[in-house]
C-alpha positions in Angstrom: 0.0 0.0 0.0 1.2 3.5 -0.7 1.0 5.5 2.6 1.7 9.1 3.3 2.8 10.0 6.9 2.7 13.6 8.1 4.9 14.7 11.0 7.4 12.0 9.8 10.3 13.4 11.9 8.3 13.6 15.1 8.2 11.2 18.1 5.4 9.1 16.8 5.7 9.7 13.0 9.3 8.5 12.8 8.3 5.2 14.5 5.3 4.7 12.3 7.4 5.2 9.2 9.9 2.6 10.2 7.2 0.0 11.1 5.4 0.5 7.8 8.6 0.2 5.8 9.3 -3.1 7.7 5.9 -4.3 6.5 7.0 -3.5 2.9 4.6 -0.7 2.3 5.6 2.2 0.1 5.9 5.0 2.6 6.2 8.7 1.9 7.1 10.6 5.1 6.6 14.4 5.0 7.3 17.2 7.4 6.7 21.0 7.0 9.6 21.3 4.4 7.9 18.8 2.0 4.2 19.6 2.8 3.1 22.6 4.9 -0.3 21.3 6.0 -1.6 24.8 6.8 -1.5 25.6 3.1 -4.3 23.9 1.1 -2.4 24.3 -2.2 0.6 22.4 -0.7 -1.6 19.6 0.5 -3.4 19.3 -2.8 -0.1 19.4 -4.8 1.7 16.7 -2.7 -1.3 14.4 -2.4 -2.2 14.6 -6.1 1.4 13.9 -6.9 1.8 11.0 -4.5 -1.7 9.5 -4.9 -1.6 7.7 -1.5 -4.0 5.0 -0.7 -3.8 6.0 3.0 -2.7 8.9 5.1 -1.5 8.7 8.7 -1.7 12.3 10.1 0.8 12.6 13.0 1.7 16.2 12.4 0.4 18.5 15.2 1.0 21.6 17.3 1.5 20.0 20.8 2.9 22.7 23.1 -0.1 22.8 25.4 0.8 25.9 27.4 2.3 27.9 24.5 -0.9 27.3 22.6 -2.7 29.7 25.0 -0.5 32.5 23.6 -0.1 31.2 20.0 -3.7 30.5 19.3 -3.6 31.4 15.7 -0.7 29.1 14.9 -2.1 26.3 17.0 -5.4 26.4 15.2 -3.8 26.7 11.8 -1.9 23.5 12.3 -4.3 21.3 14.4 -7.6 22.5 13.0 -7.1 24.0 9.5 -4.2 21.6 8.7 -6.3 18.6 9.5 -9.2 20.0 7.5 -6.9 20.4 4.4 -5.8 16.8 4.7 -9.3 15.3 5.5 -10.8 17.2 2.5 -8.2 15.8 0.2 -8.5 12.3 1.6 -12.3 12.5 0.9 -11.6 13.8 -2.6 -9.1 11.1 -3.4 -11.0 8.4 -1.5 -8.1 7.3 0.6 -8.0 6.0 4.2 -7.1 8.5 6.9 -5.8 8.0 10.5 -6.0 11.2 12.6 -4.0 11.2 15.8 -6.1 12.9 18.4 -5.8 13.3 22.2 -7.4 12.7 25.6 -7.4 16.5 25.9 -10.7 16.6 24.0 -12.4 15.6 27.3 -12.9 17.9 30.3 -11.4 15.4 32.8 -14.4 15.1 35.1 -16.5 12.1 36.0 -15.6 8.8 37.6 -15.5 6.2 34.8 -13.0 6.0 31.9 -13.9 8.0 28.8 -15.7 6.1 26.0 -14.9 7.0 22.3 -18.3 8.5 21.7 -18.6 10.5 24.9 -19.2 14.2 24.6 -16.1 16.2 23.9 -15.7 19.5 25.9 -12.0 20.5 26.1 -10.8 22.8 28.9 -7.8 24.3 27.0 -7.1 25.8 23.6 -4.9 22.9 22.4 -7.7 20.4 23.2 -10.2 22.7 21.4 -8.2 22.7 18.2 -7.7 18.9 18.3 -11.5 18.5 18.8 -12.1 20.8 15.8 -9.7 18.5 13.8 -11.8 15.5 14.8 -15.0 17.2 13.5 -13.3 18.0 10.2 -12.2 14.4 9.8 -15.7 13.1 10.5 -17.3 15.6 8.1 -14.8 15.3 5.2 -13.0 11.9 5.2 -15.3 9.0 4.5 -12.8 6.3 5.5 -11.3 7.5 8.7 -9.9 6.3 12.0 -9.7 8.9 14.9 -7.2 7.6 17.4 -7.0 9.3 20.7 -3.7 8.9 22.5 -2.3 10.1 25.8 1.0 10.9 27.6 3.1 9.9 24.7 6.9 9.2 24.9 9.4 7.7 22.4 12.9 7.8 21.1 12.7 11.1 19.4 11.7 14.5 20.7 11.1 15.8 24.2 8.9 13.8 26.7 8.2 13.3 30.4 10.6 10.4 30.8 13.5 12.4 29.4 12.5 15.4 31.5 12.5 13.4 34.7 15.9 11.8 34.0 17.3 15.2 33.2 16.0 16.7 36.4 17.4 13.7 38.4 20.9 14.6 37.2 20.6 18.0 39.0 18.2 17.4 41.8 17.7 14.8 44.5 14.1 16.0 45.2 11.4 16.6 42.6 7.8 17.8 42.9 5.4 16.0 40.6 1.6 16.4 40.1 -0.4 13.6 41.7 -4.0 14.5 40.9 -3.9 14.1 37.1 -4.6 10.5 36.1 -3.9 9.0 32.6 -2.0 6.3 30.7 1.6 6.7 29.5 1.9 5.5 25.9 5.0 4.3 24.2 5.3 5.1 20.5 7.1 1.8 19.8 3.9 0.0 20.9 1.5 2.4 19.3 3.3 2.0 15.9 2.2 -1.6 15.6 -1.5 -0.8 16.3 -1.6 2.1 13.8 0.0 -0.1 11.1 -2.6 -2.8 11.8 -5.4 -0.2 11.6 -4.3 1.2 8.3 -4.1 -2.3 6.8 -7.8 -2.8 7.8 -11.1 -1.2 7.0 -12.5 -1.2 10.6 -13.0 2.5 10.6 -14.2 4.5 13.6 -13.0 6.3 16.8 -10.6 4.5 19.0 -8.7 5.1 22.2 -5.1 3.7 22.1 -2.9 3.9 25.1 -0.8 1.4 27.1 -2.9 -0.6 29.5 -3.5 0.8 33.0 -3.7 4.2 34.7 -1.4 6.2 36.9 -0.7 9.8 38.0 2.3 11.8 36.8 3.7 11.2 40.3 3.3 7.4 40.0 4.9 7.5 36.6 7.9 9.5 37.9 8.4 7.1 40.8 8.4 4.1 38.4 11.0 5.7 36.1 13.3 6.3 39.0 12.7 2.8 40.5 13.6 1.1 37.2 16.7 3.2 36.8 17.7 2.7 40.4 17.9 6.4 41.0 17.5 7.7 44.6 15.3 10.7 44.0 12.7 11.8 46.5 9.4 12.4 44.6 6.9 14.7 46.3 3.3 14.5 45.3 1.8 18.0 44.6 -1.7 19.1 43.4 -2.3 20.8 40.1 -3.0 24.0 42.0 0.5 23.9 43.6 2.0 23.5 40.1 0.2 26.2 38.1 0.4 26.1 34.3 -0.8 28.5 31.6 -3.3 25.9 30.2 -5.8 24.2 32.4 -5.2 20.4 32.4 -8.1 17.8 32.5 -7.6 15.7 35.7 -9.2 12.4 35.0 -8.0 11.3 31.5 -8.5 7.6 31.7 -9.6 6.2 28.3 -11.7 3.1 27.8 -9.8 0.8 25.4 -12.6 -1.8 24.7 -13.2 -0.7 21.1 -9.8 -2.1 20.1 -10.6 -5.7 21.2 -14.2 -5.5 20.0 -12.8 -4.7 16.5 -10.1 -7.3 16.5 -7.1 -5.1 17.2 -4.4 -6.2 19.8 -4.4 -3.8 22.8 -1.1 -2.3 23.9 0.8 -3.9 26.8 0.7 -2.5 30.4 2.3 0.9 30.8 4.7 -0.4 33.5 6.1 -3.0 31.0 6.4 -0.4 28.3 8.4 2.1 30.3 10.7 -0.7 31.5 11.4 -1.6 27.8 11.9 2.0 26.9 14.4 2.7 29.7 16.3 -0.6 28.9 
């Protein structure tokens, strides 16, 4: 299959490209230099030239706090950029995977979020990803919307790298303990996304490593695996103010994966152990 991957240099995109190539697909990885997704004419030109059978749209603006100041840029990339791709996928009748986020939910309630629950983001980044979802649903006939959470991988910045960097300078670290979610390893996620694009089981999915924890639990597990003696202090979100409001309960229900014949990702503890090794 001929597959176009946006954000190919990013944390997730680079892993997806390597997995698809291993499976002998013809992969065209693009980043802003090859295809600026905010420009409709660039998207049309590249997609009409490439004629992909599928697009995996990993490119995104992901600086959650900065998004509150750079609203125009964030919307241009996450909302308008996704609209440009979804529109062209609809026109060329190709499959589309849109990588979305747990930030489309408000983080209240006691049960894990279901794929079809109401979306009501509490920050601007989440709002633009929600707008992207709506464009995909309206314009691309053959789509997968895949919501992910707390992502980390080989490339780019992530929480694990930040904790290890802080541990080099500090023997005590404050970490938020009242936000609950699921850390997700790109090396696990790449298999699932590749399986999805090879199928026609379209719809909205949640895709994270299995199990839930707080950022505090996550940090403690990182240091335990690495054998680092760092004191981790649990703090509330209020004690750790950030520009963008964060949804607190971001647990996602993963049942749709199994119900549609996809293999769920391993437990988050197992994933972070493999990553650190």
